[in-house]
C-alpha positions in Angstrom: 112.7 98.2 126.1 113.3 100.2 129.2 110.8 101.8 131.5 109.4 105.3 130.9 110.3 107.9 133.5 107.9 110.7 132.8 108.0 114.4 133.8 104.5 115.9 133.4 104.6 119.6 132.5 101.3 121.6 132.6 100.4 124.9 134.2 97.1 123.5 135.4 97.3 121.6 138.8 94.2 119.6 137.8 95.8 118.5 134.5 99.1 117.6 136.2 97.1 115.5 138.6 95.0 113.9 135.9 97.9 112.9 133.6 100.1 111.8 136.5 97.2 109.5 137.6 96.7 108.2 134.0 100.4 107.5 133.5 100.9 105.9 137.0 98.3 103.3 136.0 100.1 102.4 132.8 102.4 99.4 132.6 106.2 100.1 132.7 105.6 103.8 133.2 106.4 105.9 136.3 105.9 109.6 136.8 109.0 111.0 138.4 107.8 114.6 138.7 105.3 117.3 137.7 106.2 120.9 136.7 104.0 123.9 136.3 106.2 125.9 133.9 109.2 125.8 131.7 111.4 127.2 134.4 110.2 124.6 136.9 110.6 121.9 134.2 114.3 122.8 133.5 115.2 122.3 137.1 113.4 119.0 137.4 114.9 117.7 134.2 118.4 118.3 135.7 117.4 116.7 139.0 115.2 113.9 138.0 116.6 112.9 134.6 113.3 111.8 133.0 113.6 109.9 129.7 110.3 111.4 128.4 108.3 114.6 128.9 104.6 115.3 128.4 104.2 119.0 127.6 101.2 121.3 127.4 101.1 123.7 124.5 99.6 126.7 126.4 101.6 127.8 129.5 102.2 131.3 131.0 105.6 132.8 130.3 107.4 130.5 127.8 104.8 128.5 125.8 105.0 124.7 125.4 106.0 125.2 121.7 108.8 127.5 122.7 110.0 125.2 125.4 109.9 122.2 123.0 112.2 124.1 120.6 114.6 124.8 123.5 114.6 121.2 124.6 115.3 119.9 121.1 118.1 122.4 120.5 119.9 122.0 123.8 119.2 118.5 125.1 116.9 116.5 122.9 114.5 114.4 124.9 111.3 112.6 123.7 108.4 114.9 124.1 104.7 114.1 123.9 102.5 117.2 123.5 99.3 117.1 125.5 96.8 119.8 124.6 93.2 120.5 123.5 94.9 122.4 120.7 95.7 119.1 119.0 91.9 118.9 118.3 91.2 122.5 117.2 94.7 124.0 116.4 96.1 121.2 114.3 98.6 123.7 112.7 100.1 124.0 116.2 100.4 120.3 116.4 102.2 120.1 113.0 104.6 122.8 114.2 105.3 120.6 117.3 106.2 117.7 115.0 108.4 119.9 113.0 110.3 121.0 116.1 110.8 117.5 117.3 107.8 116.2 119.3 107.4 112.5 119.1 103.6 112.6 119.3 100.7 114.9 119.9 97.9 113.6 122.1 94.6 115.4 122.7 93.5 116.1 126.3 90.3 114.4 127.2 87.7 117.1 127.5 84.8 115.1 128.9 85.6 111.5 129.4 83.4 108.7 130.5 85.0 106.0 132.7 85.2 103.8 129.6 86.9 106.5 127.5 89.2 107.3 130.5 90.3 103.6 130.6 91.1 103.7 126.9 93.1 106.9 127.4 95.1 105.2 130.1 96.1 102.3 127.8 96.7 104.5 124.7 98.7 107.2 126.4 100.7 104.7 128.4 101.8 102.9 125.2 102.6 106.2 123.5 104.8 107.4 126.4 106.5 104.1 126.7 107.3 104.0 123.0 108.4 107.7 123.2 110.9 106.8 126.0 112.4 104.2 123.7 112.4 106.3 120.6 115.3 107.5 118.5 115.0 111.2 119.2 118.7 112.1 119.3 119.3 110.8 115.8 116.0 112.2 114.5 115.8 114.4 111.4 112.6 116.4 111.1 110.7 115.9 107.9 112.0 118.1 105.1 109.4 120.3 103.4 111.0 120.5 100.0 109.9 120.1 96.4 111.2 117.5 93.9 113.9 119.0 91.7 112.8 120.5 88.3 113.6 118.2 85.4 113.3 114.9 87.3 112.1 112.3 84.7 109.7 109.6 85.9 108.1 107.0 83.6 105.6 104.9 85.4 105.9 101.1 85.0 102.4 100.3 86.3 103.2 99.5 89.9 101.2 101.1 92.7 102.7 102.1 96.1 101.5 101.3 99.6 103.0 102.8 102.8 102.1 102.2 106.4 103.2 104.3 109.4 102.2 105.3 112.9 104.2 107.1 115.5 106.7 109.3 113.7 104.9 108.8 110.4 104.1 112.4 109.7 107.8 113.4 109.7 108.8 110.3 107.7 106.1 110.8 105.1 107.0 114.5 104.7 110.5 113.5 103.8 109.6 110.6 101.6 106.8 112.2 99.6 108.8 115.4 99.0 110.7 113.7 96.2 107.5 112.4 94.4 107.0 114.1 91.0 103.8 115.4 89.6 103.2 112.1 87.7 104.1 110.0 90.8 102.9 106.3 91.0 99.4 105.8 92.4 100.0 105.7 96.2 98.0 104.6 99.2 99.1 105.4 102.8 97.7 103.8 105.9 98.5 106.3 108.7 97.7 105.8 112.4 97.4 109.4 113.7 94.7 111.8 115.1 92.2 112.2 112.2 91.9 116.0 112.5 95.7 116.3 112.5 95.9 114.2 109.4 93.3 116.3 107.7 95.5 119.4 108.1 98.6 117.4 107.1 96.9 116.3 103.9 96.1 119.9 103.0 99.7 121.0 103.7 101.1 118.2 101.5 98.7 119.0 98.8 100.0 122.6 98.8 103.7 121.7 99.1 104.0 118.8 96.7 103.9 118.7 93.0 101.5 115.8 93.0 97.9 115.7 94.5 97.3 114.5 98.0 93.8 113.5 99.2 92.1 111.7 102.0 91.2 108.1 101.0 87.7 107.8 99.7 85.6 104.7 98.9 85.7 104.0 95.2 88.6 106.4 94.4 90.6 105.2 91.3 94.3 104.7 91.8 95.8 106.8 89.0 99.1 108.5 88.5 99.8 111.8 90.3 97.7 111.2 93.4 98.5 110.1 96.9 95.6 108.8 99.1 96.0 108.9 102.9 93.8 106.8 105.1 93.6 107.6 108.8 89.9 107.2 109.7 89.8 105.1 112.8 86.3 103.8 111.8 87.3 102.3 108.5 89.8 99.9 106.9 91.3 100.7 103.6 91.9 98.0 101.0 92.7 98.0 97.2 90.4 96.3 94.7 91.8 95.0 91.4 90.7 96.7 88.2 91.8 99.0 85.4 92.6 101.1 87.3 92.6 99.5 90.8 90.2 101.2 93.3 90.2 102.0 97.0 87.6 100.5 99.1 86.8 101.5 102.7 85.4 98.8 104.9 83.4 99.1 108.1 84.8 96.1 110.0 86.2 95.4 113.5 89.8 96.3 114.1 92.3 93.7 112.9 94.7 92.8 115.8 93.8 96.1 117.4 94.3 98.3 114.3 91.9 100.2 112.2 92.7 101.1 109.5 94.9 98.0 109.4 98.1 98.0 107.3 98.0 94.2 107.4 94.6 94.4 105.7 95.8 96.9 103.1 98.9 95.1 102.1 97.1 91.7 102.2 94.4 93.0 99.8 97.0 94.1 97.3 98.8 90.7 97.6 95.6 88.7 97.2 94.5 90.7 94.2 98.0 90.2 92.6 98.3 94.0 91.8 101.8 95.0 90.8 103.0 97.0 93.7 105.7 98.2 96.0 105.1 98.1 99.8 106.9 100.0 102.6 106.6 100.0 106.4 107.8 103.1 108.2 108.4 104.1 111.8 105.7 103.1 114.3 104.4 101.4 117.4 103.2 97.8 117.5 103.4 95.3 114.7 100.6 96.2 112.3 101.8 96.0 108.7 104.5 93.3 109.3 102.3 90.3 108.4 100.8 92.1 105.4 104.1 93.2 104.1 105.3 89.5 104.3 102.3 88.6 102.1 103.5 91.1 99.5 107.0 89.8 99.6 105.9 86.2 99.4 103.8 87.2 96.3 107.0 88.3 94.6 106.7 92.1 95.1 109.4 94.5 96.3 109.1 95.5 99.9 111.0 98.0 102.0 111.2 98.8 105.7 112.7 101.9 107.3 115.9 101.0 109.1 116.2 101.2 112.9 118.7 104.1 112.9 116.4 106.5 111.1 113.0 105.2 112.4 111.8 107.5 115.2 110.0 104.5 116.8 111.4 101.1 115.7 108.8 98.7 117.1 107.0 98.2 113.7 110.3 98.0 111.7 111.6 95.5 114.2 108.4 93.3 113.6 109.0 93.5 109.9 112.6 92.5 110.2 111.8 89.6 112.5 109.4 88.2 109.9 111.8 88.8 107.1 109.0 90.7 105.4 111.2 93.2 103.6 113.4 92.8 100.6 115.4 95.8 101.8 116.1 97.8 105.0 116.6 101.4 104.0 117.3 104.8 105.5 114.6 107.4 105.6 116.3 109.8 103.2 116.6 107.0 100.6 113.1 105.5 100.7 111.4 108.0 98.4 114.0 107.6 95.6 114.1 103.8 96.1 110.3 103.5 95.7 110.3 105.7 92.6 113.1 103.7 91.1 111.1 100.5 91.6 108.1 102.1 89.9 110.1 103.6 87.0 110.4 102.1 83.6 114.0 103.1 83.1 
């Protein structure tokens, strides 16, 4: 992993100073420049050659979204969007992901010293992961419907996915092939909760199956995908006919909440027939839990390094030999369905 060399782009001098200070405190991150506009940023990109950019959505002249589109078309670089719009204007954030942003991070509006310290650690990790991401080979999530006439006969297995950084694009691609009678599916997604709420609504509109936020006691039945992203609750699966989702108010597990390790582990311990898959992401959450699933005799997948936007989590899975197959993003959805199909 190489050091992050960051260019901070924001029309506000106060915000440029704030984020430069935050990032200069982060490990293995250095701020090489700060730009007030898209025109200023173009010049500094050529001169300073940053390997990651933080970019404000709202700027005079060319907006951050417009500049993001230009960057991804002409010279793809990892871009982390920083804006209060990631809290209120989540559609804008989803648009940023579609155009190629690696992550969207909300600006702290009123931060206590403790919250500021957390922001330093979290944003530093995001920027470092972004600098080491696979942006040049990235394919944005495809918003398409499953083909008419696809036949799927469920064999009783449930599906569990985990994802963090890059997960919104990956899930958009994977779930686009799920039919109306898809296998019961649980997703553990590390992302901003308000953004995930909008993402769920969009998927529920776009896909043939139903997509809902994970709720305590929800039955895992065909045709429904449950997405858990509440940072205050873990999601696990309880055995039954049908199995049920349980939300647990417990401390983070190895820094993660909801914890993919806990989700996968609960399925393995309950011996529920299942298929597990770990997708793009930061850190190692999900690797140990997926290993439990594999050791229990269930089929497990991991997104391969070439198609994972951020390969930290896939690398952890591969190091533990937790996956029965490494698989490209475009093939994961069909492979999961095949594993859950009677034919």
